[in-house]
C-alpha positions as CSV (number, residue, x, y, z in Angstrom):
1,M,-2.0,-45.4,5.3
2,T,-1.3,-41.7,6.4
3,P,0.3,-40.1,9.2
4,A,-2.4,-39.7,11.2
5,E,-3.7,-43.8,10.3
6,L,-0.5,-44.9,12.0
7,A,-0.8,-43.2,14.8
8,E,-4.0,-44.8,15.5
9,A,-2.2,-48.4,14.7
10,V,-0.1,-47.8,17.7
11,L,-2.8,-46.7,19.9
12,A,-4.1,-49.5,19.5
13,A,-1.5,-51.7,19.7
14,A,-1.0,-50.0,23.4
15,H,-4.1,-50.2,24.0
16,A,-4.2,-54.3,23.2
17,V,-1.0,-54.8,25.3
18,F,-2.0,-52.7,28.6
19,T,-5.1,-54.8,28.4
20,D,-2.4,-58.2,27.7
21,R,-0.9,-57.2,30.6
22,G,-3.1,-55.5,32.5
23,L,-2.0,-52.6,33.1
24,D,-3.7,-49.3,34.3
25,R,-5.7,-47.9,30.6
26,S,-6.5,-45.1,31.8
27,A,-2.7,-43.9,31.0
28,L,-3.4,-43.5,27.8
29,P,-3.8,-40.5,25.9
30,E,-6.6,-40.2,24.2
31,H,-4.4,-39.6,21.0
32,T,-1.0,-39.9,19.8
33,T,1.0,-38.8,17.0
34,V,4.2,-40.2,15.0
35,E,6.9,-38.3,13.6
36,R,9.1,-38.3,9.9
37,P,12.9,-39.3,11.9
38,R,16.0,-37.1,11.0
39,S,17.3,-40.2,9.3
40,P,15.5,-42.7,6.7
41,E,17.9,-44.9,8.0
42,H,16.1,-45.1,11.1
43,G,12.9,-45.9,9.7
44,D,9.8,-43.9,7.6
45,Y,8.1,-42.7,10.7
46,A,9.1,-43.3,14.9
47,A,7.0,-43.3,17.4
48,T,7.8,-42.2,21.4
49,L,4.9,-43.8,23.3
50,A,6.9,-46.4,24.9
51,L,9.1,-43.9,26.8
52,Q,5.5,-41.6,27.7
53,L,3.9,-44.5,28.7
54,S,6.7,-46.0,31.3
55,K,6.5,-44.0,34.3
56,K,3.1,-44.0,34.9
57,V,3.0,-47.8,34.5
58,G,5.9,-48.2,36.0
59,T,7.5,-50.4,33.0
60,P,11.2,-50.1,31.8
61,P,10.3,-48.2,28.1
62,R,12.5,-50.5,26.4
63,E,9.7,-54.0,27.9
64,L,7.0,-51.7,26.6
65,A,8.6,-50.9,23.2
66,T,9.2,-54.4,22.7
67,A,5.2,-55.3,23.5
68,L,4.3,-52.7,21.3
69,A,6.5,-53.5,18.7
70,A,4.9,-57.1,18.6
71,A,1.0,-56.2,18.6
72,L,2.2,-53.4,16.1
73,A,4.2,-56.5,13.8
74,S,0.9,-58.1,12.8
75,T,-0.9,-54.8,11.9
76,A,-1.4,-54.5,7.9
77,G,0.9,-52.3,5.9
78,I,3.5,-51.8,8.3
79,K,6.8,-53.9,7.1
80,S,8.7,-53.9,10.6
81,V,8.7,-52.2,13.5
82,E,12.3,-51.7,15.3
83,I,13.3,-50.5,18.7
84,A,16.6,-47.7,19.4
85,G,17.5,-46.3,21.6
86,P,15.9,-46.0,25.4
87,G,12.7,-47.2,23.9
88,F,11.9,-45.9,20.6
89,L,9.7,-47.4,18.0
90,N,11.1,-46.9,14.3
91,I,8.6,-48.1,11.9
92,R,8.8,-49.4,8.6
93,L,5.7,-49.0,6.2
94,D,5.6,-51.8,3.0
95,A,5.5,-50.2,-0.2
96,A,1.5,-50.2,-0.9
97,A,0.9,-48.3,2.4
98,A,2.6,-46.0,2.0
99,G,1.7,-45.5,-1.8
100,Q,-2.3,-45.7,-0.9
101,L,-1.1,-42.2,0.1
102,A,-1.5,-40.7,-3.3
103,R,-4.8,-42.5,-4.1
104,T,-6.1,-41.1,-0.3
105,I,-4.7,-37.5,-1.3
106,V,-6.1,-37.5,-4.6
107,E,-9.6,-38.7,-3.9
108,A,-9.6,-36.3,-0.9
109,G,-8.9,-32.8,-3.7
110,E,-9.4,-29.6,-1.8
111,E,-10.4,-31.5,1.5
112,Y,-7.1,-33.3,2.2
113,G,-4.9,-31.4,4.8
114,R,-8.3,-30.0,6.8
115,G,-8.8,-31.0,9.8
116,D,-10.7,-30.9,13.4
117,R,-8.0,-29.7,15.5
118,L,-9.8,-26.4,16.3
119,T,-13.5,-27.7,15.5
120,G,-15.6,-25.7,18.4
121,L,-13.7,-23.1,18.5
122,K,-15.0,-19.7,17.1
123,I,-12.7,-17.0,16.5
124,N,-12.5,-13.4,15.8
125,L,-10.0,-12.4,13.9
126,E,-9.6,-8.8,13.6
127,F,-6.3,-7.1,11.4
128,V,-5.8,-4.5,9.2
129,S,-7.4,-2.1,10.7
130,A,-7.1,1.3,10.1
131,N,-8.8,4.7,9.7
132,P,-10.5,6.1,5.9
133,T,-7.7,8.8,5.3
134,G,-5.3,7.2,2.7
135,P,-4.2,3.5,1.4
136,V,-3.5,0.9,2.9
137,H,0.5,1.2,3.7
138,I,3.2,-1.3,3.2
139,G,2.8,-2.4,6.9
140,G,-1.2,-3.2,6.8
141,V,-0.6,-5.0,3.3
142,R,1.5,-7.3,5.3
143,W,-1.5,-7.6,7.8
144,A,-3.4,-8.2,5.3
145,A,-1.5,-10.6,3.5
146,V,-0.9,-12.8,7.0
147,G,-4.2,-12.0,8.6
148,D,-5.9,-13.8,5.3
149,A,-4.2,-16.5,5.3
150,L,-4.6,-17.2,9.2
151,S,-8.3,-16.6,8.8
152,R,-7.9,-20.0,5.6
153,L,-6.0,-21.7,8.1
154,L,-8.3,-21.2,11.2
155,R,-11.1,-22.7,9.0
156,A,-8.7,-25.8,7.8
157,A,-8.2,-27.1,11.8
158,G,-12.2,-26.5,11.7
159,A,-12.4,-23.8,13.9
160,E,-15.6,-20.7,12.9
161,V,-13.6,-18.0,12.2
162,G,-15.2,-14.5,11.7
163,T,-13.0,-11.4,9.8
164,E,-13.6,-8.1,10.6
165,Y,-11.8,-4.2,9.5
166,Y,-11.9,-2.0,12.7
167,F,-12.2,1.6,11.7
168,N,-13.7,5.2,13.1
169,D,-15.3,7.8,10.5
170,A,-14.6,10.7,13.2
171,G,-11.8,12.1,15.9
172,S,-8.7,13.5,15.0
173,Q,-7.4,12.2,11.7
174,I,-10.7,12.2,9.8
175,D,-10.9,16.0,11.2
176,R,-7.2,16.6,9.6
177,F,-8.1,14.6,6.3
178,A,-10.9,17.0,5.5
179,R,-9.4,19.8,5.7
180,S,-6.5,18.3,3.4
181,L,-9.0,17.9,1.0
182,L,-10.7,21.5,1.3
183,A,-7.7,22.9,1.2
184,A,-6.7,20.0,-1.9
185,A,-10.2,21.6,-4.1
186,R,-8.9,25.4,-3.1
187,G,-5.7,24.7,-4.7
188,E,-4.1,25.9,-1.0
189,A,-1.5,24.1,0.6
190,A,-1.7,21.0,3.0
191,P,-2.5,22.1,6.4
192,E,0.4,21.9,8.7
193,D,-0.8,18.6,10.4
194,G,-2.7,16.8,7.1
195,Y,-2.7,15.4,4.6
196,G,-0.7,15.0,1.6
197,G,-0.2,13.0,-1.8
198,A,-1.6,12.8,-5.1
199,Y,-4.8,10.6,-4.1
200,I,-5.8,13.7,-1.6
201,A,-6.3,15.7,-5.0
202,E,-8.1,13.0,-6.8
203,I,-10.4,12.7,-3.6
204,A,-10.8,16.2,-3.0
205,A,-11.3,16.4,-7.6
206,E,-14.1,13.9,-6.5
207,V,-15.7,15.2,-4.4
208,T,-16.6,18.7,-5.6
209,T,-17.8,16.9,-9.1
210,R,-21.0,15.3,-7.0
211,R,-21.0,18.3,-4.9
212,P,-19.9,21.4,-7.1
213,E,-22.2,23.9,-4.4
214,V,-19.0,22.9,-1.2
215,L,-16.7,25.6,-2.0
216,S,-19.2,27.7,-2.0
217,L,-19.9,27.1,1.5
218,N,-19.1,28.4,5.2
219,E,-15.7,26.3,6.3
220,A,-17.7,24.9,8.7
221,A,-20.4,23.0,6.1
222,A,-17.5,22.4,3.4
223,Q,-15.5,20.7,5.7
224,E,-18.3,19.0,6.4
225,V,-18.8,17.6,3.7
226,F,-15.7,16.4,2.5
227,R,-15.8,14.5,5.7
228,A,-19.0,12.7,5.1
229,E,-18.1,12.5,1.2
230,G,-14.0,12.3,1.4
231,V,-14.1,9.3,3.9
232,A,-16.7,7.3,2.0
233,L,-14.2,7.5,-0.7
234,M,-11.5,7.0,0.5
235,F,-12.8,3.7,2.3
236,E,-14.7,2.3,-1.1
237,E,-11.3,2.5,-2.6
238,I,-10.0,1.1,0.3
239,K,-12.1,-2.2,0.6
240,S,-11.9,-2.2,-3.5
241,S,-7.9,-2.4,-2.8
242,L,-7.9,-5.3,-0.4
243,R,-10.6,-7.2,-2.7
244,D,-7.8,-6.9,-5.8
245,F,-5.4,-8.4,-3.1
246,G,-7.7,-11.6,-2.2
247,V,-9.1,-9.6,0.9
248,E,-12.3,-9.4,1.8
249,F,-14.1,-9.3,5.1
250,D,-16.6,-10.4,7.2
251,T,-17.7,-7.2,8.6
252,Y,-16.8,-3.9,9.2
253,F,-17.2,-1.9,12.4
254,N,-17.4,1.8,12.7
255,E,-16.4,2.5,15.7
256,K,-18.7,5.1,15.9
257,D,-21.7,2.3,16.6
258,L,-20.3,1.6,19.5
259,H,-21.4,5.2,21.0
260,D,-24.2,5.2,19.2
261,R,-25.7,1.9,20.6
262,G,-24.8,3.2,24.2
263,E,-22.1,0.4,24.3
264,L,-19.4,2.0,26.1
265,E,-21.9,2.5,29.3
266,H,-22.8,-1.1,28.9
267,A,-18.5,-2.2,29.2
268,L,-18.4,0.3,32.0
269,T,-21.8,-0.8,33.7
270,R,-20.1,-4.8,33.2
271,L,-16.8,-3.8,34.6
272,R,-18.4,-1.5,37.6
273,E,-20.4,-5.2,39.0
274,Q,-16.7,-6.7,37.7
275,G,-15.7,-4.4,40.8
276,H,-12.6,-2.8,38.7
277,V,-14.0,0.9,38.2
278,F,-13.2,3.8,40.7
279,E,-12.9,7.0,40.8
280,A,-10.7,10.0,41.3
281,D,-9.5,13.6,40.1
282,G,-13.2,13.8,38.8
283,A,-12.3,10.7,36.6
284,T,-13.7,7.5,35.8
285,W,-10.7,4.5,35.6
286,L,-10.2,0.6,35.5
287,R,-8.4,-0.6,37.5
288,T,-6.2,-2.8,35.5
289,T,-3.0,-3.0,37.6
290,D,-4.7,-5.8,39.6
291,F,-4.1,-7.4,36.4
292,G,-0.8,-6.6,35.8
293,D,-1.3,-3.6,34.0
294,D,1.8,-1.1,34.6
295,K,-0.9,1.6,35.8
296,D,-4.3,2.4,35.5
297,R,-6.2,3.0,32.6
298,V,-8.8,6.1,32.6
299,L,-12.1,5.3,30.6
300,R,-13.8,8.5,31.3
301,K,-12.0,12.1,31.4
302,S,-13.3,14.7,34.1
303,N,-15.2,16.6,30.9
304,G,-17.1,13.4,30.4
305,D,-15.6,12.1,27.3
306,W,-14.9,9.2,26.8
307,T,-11.3,7.9,25.9
308,Y,-10.0,5.7,23.3
309,F,-9.0,3.0,26.0
310,A,-12.6,2.8,26.8
311,A,-13.7,2.4,23.0
312,D,-11.3,-0.8,23.0
313,C,-13.0,-2.0,26.1
314,A,-16.5,-2.1,24.5
315,Y,-15.7,-3.2,21.2
316,Y,-13.9,-6.4,23.1
317,L,-17.0,-7.0,24.8
318,D,-19.0,-6.6,22.4
319,K,-17.4,-9.2,20.6
320,R,-17.7,-11.8,23.1
321,E,-21.3,-10.5,23.1
322,R,-21.5,-12.2,19.7
323,G,-20.6,-15.2,20.7
324,F,-16.6,-15.5,19.8
325,D,-15.0,-17.8,22.2
326,R,-11.4,-16.0,21.2
327,V,-10.6,-12.9,19.5
328,V,-7.1,-12.3,17.8
329,I,-6.2,-8.9,17.2
330,M,-3.2,-7.6,14.6
331,L,-1.0,-4.6,15.3
332,G,1.5,-3.3,14.3
333,A,5.2,-3.0,15.4
334,D,4.3,0.2,17.3
335,H,1.5,-1.9,19.4
336,H,3.8,-3.5,21.7
337,G,2.6,-1.3,24.5
338,Y,-1.3,-2.3,24.3
339,I,-0.5,-6.0,25.2
340,G,-0.1,-5.5,28.9
341,R,-3.3,-3.4,29.0
342,M,-5.8,-5.8,26.9
343,K,-5.3,-8.6,28.7
344,A,-5.8,-6.7,31.7
345,M,-8.9,-5.4,30.4
346,A,-9.7,-8.4,29.6
347,A,-8.9,-10.1,33.3
348,C,-11.5,-7.1,34.1
349,F,-14.4,-8.4,32.5
350,G,-14.0,-12.2,34.3
351,D,-12.7,-13.5,31.2
352,E,-9.2,-15.9,31.5
353,P,-7.2,-13.6,28.7
354,E,-4.9,-16.4,28.1
355,Q,-8.5,-18.1,26.5
356,T,-10.3,-15.5,25.1
357,L,-7.5,-12.6,23.8
358,E,-4.6,-12.8,21.5
359,I,-2.4,-9.6,20.4
360,L,-0.5,-10.3,17.1
361,I,1.8,-8.1,16.8
362,G,4.1,-7.7,13.0
363,Q,7.5,-5.6,12.7
364,M,7.8,-3.8,10.0
365,V,8.3,-5.0,6.1
366,N,10.5,-2.6,3.6
367,L,10.2,-3.0,-0.2
368,V,13.8,-2.9,-1.8
369,R,14.4,-1.5,-5.6
370,D,18.8,-1.6,-6.8
371,G,20.0,-2.5,-3.0
372,A,17.5,0.6,-1.6
373,P,14.6,0.8,0.2
374,V,11.6,2.2,-1.6
375,R,10.5,5.1,1.2
376,M,7.2,7.4,-1.1
377,S,4.8,6.7,-3.2
378,K,4.1,8.2,-6.2
379,R,0.4,8.7,-5.3
380,A,0.4,8.7,-1.5
381,G,3.6,10.8,-1.3
382,T,5.1,9.8,2.0
383,V,4.4,5.5,2.2
384,V,4.6,3.1,0.2
385,T,1.5,1.4,-0.5
386,L,-0.6,-1.6,-1.3
387,E,-0.6,-0.6,-4.9
388,D,2.8,0.1,-4.9
389,L,4.1,-3.4,-3.8
390,V,0.9,-5.0,-6.0
391,D,2.7,-3.1,-8.7
392,A,6.1,-3.6,-8.4
393,I,6.2,-7.6,-7.9
394,G,2.6,-8.9,-8.6
395,V,-0.3,-9.7,-6.2
396,D,0.7,-13.6,-6.0
397,A,4.5,-13.0,-5.2
398,S,3.1,-9.8,-2.9
399,R,0.6,-12.5,-0.4
400,Y,3.5,-14.9,-0.7
401,A,6.6,-12.9,-0.3
402,L,4.5,-11.2,3.6
403,A,3.3,-14.5,4.7
404,R,6.3,-16.7,3.9
405,Y,8.4,-15.1,6.8
406,S,7.5,-14.8,10.6
407,A,4.9,-11.7,11.7
408,D,7.8,-10.9,14.4
409,S,10.4,-10.4,12.5
410,P,10.9,-7.2,9.9
411,I,11.7,-8.2,6.5
412,D,12.9,-6.7,3.0
413,I,10.9,-7.4,0.1
414,D,13.3,-7.7,-2.8
415,V,12.0,-6.4,-6.4
416,E,14.5,-8.3,-8.1
417,L,14.3,-11.1,-6.6
418,W,10.7,-11.4,-6.6
419,T,9.8,-10.9,-10.3
420,R,13.1,-13.5,-11.4
421,A,11.2,-16.5,-12.5
422,K,14.7,-18.4,-11.7
423,N,14.5,-21.0,-8.3
424,D,15.7,-18.5,-6.0
425,N,12.2,-16.4,-6.6
426,P,10.3,-19.1,-3.7
427,V,6.8,-18.2,-5.3
428,H,8.3,-19.1,-8.7
429,Y,9.9,-21.9,-7.3
430,V,6.9,-23.3,-6.1
431,Q,4.3,-22.4,-8.5
432,Y,6.7,-24.3,-11.0
433,V,6.2,-26.9,-9.3
434,A,1.8,-26.3,-9.6
435,A,2.5,-25.7,-13.4
436,R,5.1,-28.5,-13.4
437,T,2.1,-31.3,-11.9
438,A,0.0,-30.1,-14.8
439,G,2.2,-30.5,-17.4
440,A,3.0,-33.9,-16.5
441,A,-1.0,-34.8,-16.5
442,R,-0.9,-33.4,-20.3
443,N,1.5,-34.5,-21.3
444,A,0.0,-38.3,-20.3
445,A,-3.1,-37.7,-21.5
446,E,-1.6,-36.5,-24.8
447,I,-0.5,-40.3,-25.4
448,G,-3.7,-42.0,-23.2
449,L,-1.6,-42.4,-20.2
450,S,-3.9,-42.0,-17.4
451,R,-4.2,-42.8,-13.8
452,G,-7.5,-45.6,-14.0
453,D,-9.9,-46.3,-11.8
454,A,-8.5,-47.1,-7.8
455,A,-9.1,-50.7,-8.0
456,A,-6.8,-50.5,-10.9
457,F,-4.0,-48.5,-8.7
458,H,-1.3,-50.5,-8.2
459,A,0.6,-48.2,-4.9
460,E,3.3,-51.4,-4.2
461,L,5.1,-50.4,-7.2
462,L,5.9,-47.3,-5.3
463,D,8.9,-48.5,-4.1
464,H,11.7,-46.5,-5.3
465,E,12.9,-44.4,-3.4
466,K,12.1,-40.9,-4.5
467,E,9.2,-41.3,-4.7
468,N,9.1,-43.0,-0.3
469,E,10.7,-39.8,-0.1
470,L,7.5,-37.2,-2.1
471,L,4.8,-39.7,0.0
472,K,6.4,-39.5,3.6
473,A,6.4,-35.3,2.5
474,L,3.1,-35.2,1.0
475,A,1.9,-37.2,4.7
476,E,2.8,-34.3,7.0
477,F,0.6,-31.8,4.8
478,P,-1.9,-31.9,7.5
479,A,-0.1,-32.1,11.0
480,V,1.9,-28.8,8.6
481,V,-1.7,-27.2,8.2
482,A,-2.8,-28.2,12.0
483,T,0.2,-26.6,13.6
484,A,0.0,-24.3,11.8
485,A,-3.0,-23.0,12.6
486,E,-2.6,-23.6,16.8
487,L,0.6,-21.8,16.2
488,R,-0.7,-18.4,14.0
489,E,2.0,-19.1,11.7
490,P,0.9,-19.1,8.4
491,H,4.8,-18.8,7.3
492,R,5.3,-22.4,8.2
493,I,2.5,-23.5,5.3
494,A,5.3,-21.2,2.6
495,R,8.7,-23.0,4.1
496,Y,7.3,-27.0,3.6
497,L,6.5,-26.1,0.2
498,E,9.1,-24.8,-0.5
499,E,11.9,-27.0,1.7
500,S,9.6,-30.7,1.4
501,V,6.9,-30.8,-1.4
502,A,9.1,-29.1,-3.9
503,Q,12.3,-30.2,-3.2
504,A,11.3,-34.0,-3.4
505,Y,8.7,-33.6,-6.1
506,H,11.9,-31.4,-8.4
507,R,13.9,-35.6,-7.5
508,F,11.2,-38.0,-7.8
509,Y,10.6,-35.5,-11.6
510,D,14.2,-36.1,-11.9
511,N,14.6,-39.9,-11.3
512,C,11.1,-41.2,-11.7
513,R,9.2,-41.0,-15.4
514,I,5.8,-40.5,-15.4
515,S,5.3,-40.8,-18.7
516,P,7.2,-43.7,-20.9
517,Q,10.0,-42.5,-23.3
518,G,10.2,-43.0,-27.0
519,D,8.3,-47.1,-28.0
520,E,7.8,-48.2,-23.9
521,E,4.7,-49.5,-23.4
522,I,2.6,-48.2,-20.7
523,T,2.6,-49.9,-18.1
524,D,1.2,-50.2,-14.2
525,T,4.1,-48.5,-12.5
526,H,3.5,-45.4,-15.1
527,R,-0.3,-45.3,-13.7
528,A,0.9,-45.3,-10.1
529,R,3.4,-42.4,-10.3
530,L,0.6,-40.4,-12.3
531,W,-1.5,-41.0,-9.1
532,L,1.9,-39.8,-7.2
533,N,1.9,-37.0,-9.6
534,D,-1.2,-35.3,-9.3
535,A,-1.8,-36.3,-5.4
536,T,1.6,-33.8,-5.5
537,R,-0.9,-31.4,-7.6
538,V,-3.9,-31.8,-5.0
539,V,-0.9,-30.6,-2.1
540,I,1.0,-27.6,-4.1
541,A,-3.0,-26.3,-5.2
542,N,-4.2,-26.8,-1.6
543,G,-1.2,-25.3,0.4
544,L,-1.2,-21.9,-1.5
545,R,-4.7,-21.9,-1.7
546,L,-4.9,-21.1,1.9
547,L,-1.6,-18.6,1.3
548,G,-4.3,-16.8,-1.0
549,V,-2.3,-17.5,-4.2
550,S,-2.7,-19.4,-7.3
551,A,-1.7,-22.7,-8.5
552,P,-0.6,-22.4,-12.3
553,E,-1.8,-24.7,-14.4
554,R,1.1,-23.0,-17.3
555,M,3.7,-20.9,-16.5
């Protein structure tokens, strides 16, 4: 019996009690939940439905809990129901009902943990977004890991998700990039406001190889060649490095397209229709202060040029008109000021910002070696890049380390810690369980031990204390996935795998022999434990997959 099935049983009992007592059934919720009590002495699960409903129907909570307990007592799979405190229900499952979860998980496979909490919601998730002027730096890498994990979580919770990378191949940054490439090709020092690092020389050399005539062109023409060719090379490198990191986007959106397609004019028209646009000092403004912004924002300057904020407005509207119910944007630590203006902008379009727009802010990341932060890249010169991080600790450790912590907290990634093959290395600790479960299954197969078919599975034999602990840990997975998706917190998956599943599996493995020893006969208990072992493998693999991390069979 899963927690969801038990919750349904509790709600069914409530319906029966309300019918028998003539209570108002409209007070009953559509869904309810059960939770694991902090102390195992209080049972396997606790329900608070009686406490939640007592005031609504004018019945003392203990009286209502007593009636619910009586109705639940006859439910198959429930061993006992006790009333505690003002009206808590402490529920114990019989071993057979608890153990059946192992079969449920194994048979569900990759589908175990997936749910429908966000079904019907279409989400646009934008992350990493940076102009193609250099390799992805370590801050962007954090959003690559967290953003990709979040997209997987949202899909697992039933949402339709479109991932997006937003960039601009024009503007002042690209101008500086092109001038830097031209200077490198000529063997000159980088411009004072330009870009440095070995990657600039590499791209400049590639451009001159492809277009050998470029150095004979005049300044403006040469710079234009380096702009076009250099941006294409840099962006392809960015895409390639992200792909090697396990991150690919559904859409790569160029800001230039907004201008070329007239979408800024379209957005301005929509905002005028909503009544929030005004003219002042020769410029066109959006009255965002009507919706809590600290000042009104310029859309079009007095010289006729559009502002970056105008492009933000057009891009948001473009996403909404593509059918996305919610726009989620992941930004760096220096973008806190964007939240107020972007929320106000959404309101100016007539949207409810709390429903249609989310802005997630990530904090800084440092790569630490020998106790000191690594400040510079061998290739990029001024920043630590995706390649630097992966070279230092590998893709799996990088993704796990970046997704393991709440995105709103700064983190230090210690190279020595994340490359150690010891249990204090979190990714090793979790992946070791994946490998250990696979190893246990191989060892069982070598001696002829198999799970057998489901009909021969004796779930009631999984009655050891450590088996029960592991089953309860595995049962939590769907709820952890749903909560992590709703709260946009992939780190909950990592902490669950470490603190619930891995710990419980090691205690189970140390106390409950999966394969017989010596001349011992293979029994139904061994088969039942193999089901539980394989169920653990499913949960570990599914959890790591949500983080974009592998579940090795050997280590």
